[in-house]
N, C-alpha and C positions, 0 to 999 in steps of 0.2 A: 683346860684352857684351848680358846678356838684357834686353829690355824689359819692363816692367811691364804687365801686361793693363790696357786701359781698362774692362774689363767688371766692374762692381762685384760684390763677393764675396757671395753669399746666406747669409743666416743665418736663423735659426729666427723671428728678429723680421721679416723679410720676407715671411713667408708669411700669407696671409690668415685672420684671426682669426674663428673661427666660434662662435656661442654657440649652447651646448647648448640643446636643446629639452625642456624639461620638461612632464610630463602634469599636466593639470589636478589639483587636490586631488580632485576627485570621481572620476575613473578611479583614481587611486591609492588612494583608500578602498574602493573595490569589489574591488583586487586583493588588498587587505590582509585584508578580508573573507573571502575566499576563502581566503586562506594561513592564516587564524585567527591573524594576528597582532594581539592585542588591544592591545597598547601602540600600534601604529602605528595601529589604529582611533582609539584615544582621543585621540591626536594630530592628527589629519585631521579630526575631527568639529568641531573648533574652527574649520576651515577651510572648511567648507562652510555653505550658509544653511539646508539641510533634513537632518535626520537621516536620513531616510528614504531620500534620494539615488536615486531610482529610476534605473533603467538605460531611455536612451530607447530602446532596442531591444525589450528582453525585456519592461520593466517593473519587472523584479526589484529589491526595496529590500534594505535593508542587512540586514535581518531574514529576508526570502526567502532571501537568500544565506546568512547564518550557517546557517539552518536546513538549507538544502539541502546544504551542505558539511558537516554534523554536527558543528558547533562549539558545543556546549552550553554553556560558560562566556560566549562572546560573545552567544550567545542571550539568557541572562539579564541580560547586562550591557545590552542594547539595550532591553529590557523595563524594566528599572531606569531607563532615560533616558526613559522616556517615548515610546519609537517609535511605540506604537500609540495614543497619547492622541488624537490628532486624527482620524486614519483608520486603518483596518484594511487591512493590507497585501494585495495582490492583484497577481499578476501579470498578462500581457497575456491570459491564458486564465481568468482568475479563481480561480486557486489560491491558497488561504490557507496560513499555515505549519504549520497542521495536517495539510493536505493534504501539504505535501512531507516531514511527519515520517513520514507513515504510510506515503507511496510508499518513503522511505529507511529504514524499520524505526528511526526515531530516538525510542524510546519515551520518554525524558527528556525532551527537548525537545517532545514531543508534550502530556506529563502538565504540563509547567510552563506551556507556552500554554494549555491548557485550564482551568487551574484560574484563570488570568488573565482568560481570553477564553470563557466557556463559550459564548458565542452563536454562535461561528465553527463549532461542533461541526454544527451544521446547513446549514452554507451549501453550495450547488451552484455547478460550475464551470460553464463554457459549453459542456461535452461532456456536462452532466447527472449528473457524478460528484460522489458524497458521500466524506465522509472513511470511512464505511461501506466502501463500495465498494473503496477504495483497500487498505483494511486487509484486506478478505475476499480480494482477490484475491493479496493477498502472504502470506497464511497467518499474519497478526499475531494469535494468538489472545488476546493481553492486551490488545490496543486493541479487538479487535471485541468481548471480554467488558465491557470498561468503556463502550463506546457502548451496547452492549444495555441496561445497569443504568443508564442515564440517559435511557432511551426514545427513541435514536435511531430513525429510520424503517426498520423491519426489511424493507420492502418496497419501497423505492424505488428507482427505475429508472434508469438512464443514457438517452441519447439513442436507444441501439440497442433499448431496452426491456428490457435485462438487469439481474437483480437481483444484490444479493451473495451469494445462494444460486447463483445462473450461474457467477458468477466463481469461488467457492471450487470448485464442482465442477468447473470446466474444467481448475482448477490442482492437484486431488487435494487440497486441504486437509481432511480429515474433520473434523478437531476443531474446525474454524471451521463446517462443515457443519451438526454438532452442534450448536453454541452457537447457530445461527440458527434451527434446528427448534425446539429448547427453548425459544427465544425468540420463537417463534410467527410466523415466516414462513410465507409461502403456498408449498407444496411444489409445487403444481400450476403456477404464475405462468408465464405464456409471455411470449416476447419478440415483437417485432415479425416474427421469422420464423417464428413459431408452434413453438417449441421452449422447452421446461424445462429446468430444471436436471439434471435425471437424463439428458436426451438429449444433453448437453455433458459427463457425466461423463468423468472423466482415464482410469479404467479399469474394468474389472468390478467390482473392490474396490468402488469409490466408489459407482457405480452399486448396488450391492446394500446399501451403508449406507445410501444414501439411501432405498431402498424399505424396509428395516429399521424406520428413521425413521420413514417413513410410516405403515407398519402398526402400530407403536407407538402412535403418535397416535391412531389409527382405534380402536384397543382402549382407550385412555383415554376417548375421547369416547362412545364404544358403553357403557363401565362407567357412565359419569355418566348416560346417558340412558335406560338400560334401568332399569324399576321394579324395586326390590327386595323381595323378599318377608321378611316378619319371621322373624327366627331370635333363639334365644338369644344372651345378650350372651358367652356365651363362645364361642361359634361364631364370631361378628362379629369378637372380639377375635383368635382365632386367625387368621381370614382376613386382616384387616388387616394383622397382623404379617407372615404370609406375602407378601403383597402386597410391602408396605415392603421386605422381604428381597429379594425376586424383582426390583422394581425397580433395587434397589441393584447386584444382581448383573448387570442388563442393562446399566447404565451403565458399569459396570466392564468388563464384557467387548467391548462395543462402543465404548468409548472407545478402545480400543487394536487394534480387530478388522483396522483398516486394516495397523497398522506389523507384527502378528502374521503376516497372511495374505499380505502383498503380495510376498514373496520365495519363496514356494510356489506364487504365482501366474504369476509372471514366466515365460515359455516362451520358447524361441529363437524369434526370428521376431517377438517381439512380440505375441504372440496372446493376450494379456493384455488387449490394447486391446477396447474395443466394436467390435463386426463392424459397426456400422450408424451410424458417427460422422455427425452430419448436416455436410454441404457447408458450408451458408451460415454455419457459425460462423466462418471465417477473415473473411468478409466484415462479418458482424456485429459481430466485435471489431477489425478491423483497425485503423479510427481511434483508437480508445482505445489500443491495443497500442504502436503507432508513436508515439502521444503520451507513453505511459510511457517508452518508451525513452529520450527526449530528456530526458525529466525525472530518471530514475534517474541516480543517481551511484555510480560503481563495481559495480555489481551485474552478475554472470555472465550472459553471454547463451548460449542455446541455441536450436537448431532443434526445434519440436515436430511433431508428426504433421499440423499444418494448414498447415506451412510457413511459421509466424512465429515471428520472432527475438524471445525474451521473456528478460526479464531475471528470475530466478526465484529466491525465496529459500525458505531451506530451514524448515520447521516441523517439528512433531512427528510430525505427520500426513501429511508429506512420504516417500516412498522415494527414496533418490538412485540407487540401482539401476533405476529405471524405464526401460523401453524408451525413451521419449521422450527422456529422458536419457542412456541408456547410448549410442544410437545418434550420438551427435554426435562 
């Protein structure tokens, strides 16, 4: 006859019960913002004490996270909820929402925030960068033109002494270069390594474009300073109309010069690049470039001629078949 075992039977109820550990509302709120889940954000905002809810490690507030990840609807909602009423959002490097929007080419977010908080347009982060420098580096002609119209400092330089023109030239953004020159920037401005924007030109086409703009500027200055002899009104009228037509043709021609010439300039082996590229460029922009790589979201990376890995956005003035991109 079988004897029953004295060992008690184990059931599900005999196992130790573990309490699931749930993350804090502040952590869940940051995750919801990154995912763009506006419904979860609205629910979790009621469970945190501070709507900004800054990350203890990065200093990123709710609005900065939403701007960095390009969630326009969420950005507008947080602004309407008074996110910036008490203090303007800054991360650990003193970047503003406008800077993150310019870094990631989020124009709608940029304009929404700029209309509400125009004072942030002139802000400078810990690396000496302004919004104009970010926009020029990324080739965003719309933001650059907007900033120039509201009198942003066109000759502001970062901690390495590089201006918006330096960055636009190094990345080959010819339309941005044209806007900056027409906006009155100093073409001969040198950085701390004593190099001008022309020394950092992305290609021969970009370097020639800067020289042509500089010559045009000198011609305009000489025309203003040179005393004119009296002439019949009919002659002056014809001259004036001819000058206007010439200027119109010049600007139309040169606004697309890089786009039309860059393909014919490209030669196998990358010979379209300047023969004497200043070596200190990599060192001069290294800190800023690495910083931008960490801040950019989803930007394609490419290795340029200076050995830097750069997230490069395409603008009208860029050439996708450039040797620096083609060789990667």
